[in-house]
N, C-alpha and C positions, 0 to 999 in steps of 0.2 A: 791806739798806741798811747796808753797812759804814760804821762811823764809827771813826776812829782818829786817834791822835796819835803823833808820834815822840818826844815829850818825857815828862818826869816826869808821871805821872798826877796828882800833887798840884798841878800848875800850875793855880791857881784860874781864871785868865783863860781858859785853853784849855778847861777843863771848863765854864765858864759859856757860852762860845760853842757848844760841842758840845751842851749842854743846850738852848740856845735854838734850835738847828738841828734838834733831835730831831723836832718835829712835821713839819717839812719832809721829813725822812727817812722818817717813817711814811707820809706821803702819797705819797712817791715812792720806793717800795721798791727800785727798781733803781738809785737814786742811790748814788754812792760819795762820801762826805764825808770829807775829811781836813783836819786843822788841826794846824799845828806852829809852834813858836817858833823863829825864825831867830836872834834875838838878844834881849837883855833888853828891847828896845823894839820888836820887830817880830814880828808874828804873820801867818802865811800861811794862806790857806784855798783849798782846791780842791774843787769839786763837779763830778763827772762824772755827767751825767744824760741818758739818752736822751729824757726828756720835754722837753728844751730844743729838740727838733726843731721847726722852724717858727718859732722865736723868734730874733730878731736879738740881738746882744750887749748892746745897750742895754736891751731888754726883760728879758733874763736878769738883768742887773745891777740894774735897778729892782725886780724881783721878790725877789731875795735881800736887797737892802738894806732893803726893807720889814720883813724878818724881823730883820736885824742891827741895826735901829734900837733894838731892845729890849735889846741888849747894853749894860751900863753904860758910861758915857762913857770912863772910865779904860781899860777893855779895848778899847772900840771905837777909840780913838785909836791903838792899837797895830796895828790891822789895816792892813798895808801892801801886801798882795798878795791879790787876790780873783780866782780863775781859775774860770770857768764854762764847761765844755765838754760837748759831746756825745761819746760814746765814740769815734766815728770821727775826731774832731778831735784826739784825744790824741797820735797819732803825728806829726802835722805841726805842732803848736803849739810855737813857740820858747819861749813862756812856760811851757809844760808841762815842757820840758827843764830850764828854770831851777828850776822847782818841785821836780822830782825830783833834780836835781844842783845845789843852790844854790852860788853863789859864796860862800865862807866870809866871815862877818862879822868885822870886826876890832874889834868892840865887846866 
């Protein structure tokens, strides 16, 4: 279960989100969880998990937001991008392309 961030490891909001997602990662060992800060007010999350097979996007979203509800409100309000994919969806997802190569923020 890779968990990573592209940002300073001292970013407390990013670390809090990763900590709250830790039990999900332990339960879904093949999941790849990545969280990064795009700007001072924007945090992006991507979970690539083969266990999403058979789940539509709404069900995936509901399942992950039940976990993210435990993120403190201040950090939760900064989550602007939540991408939940099966591994085979990664290559064809336009949202994934934006996640991997974000348009630079001007903030």
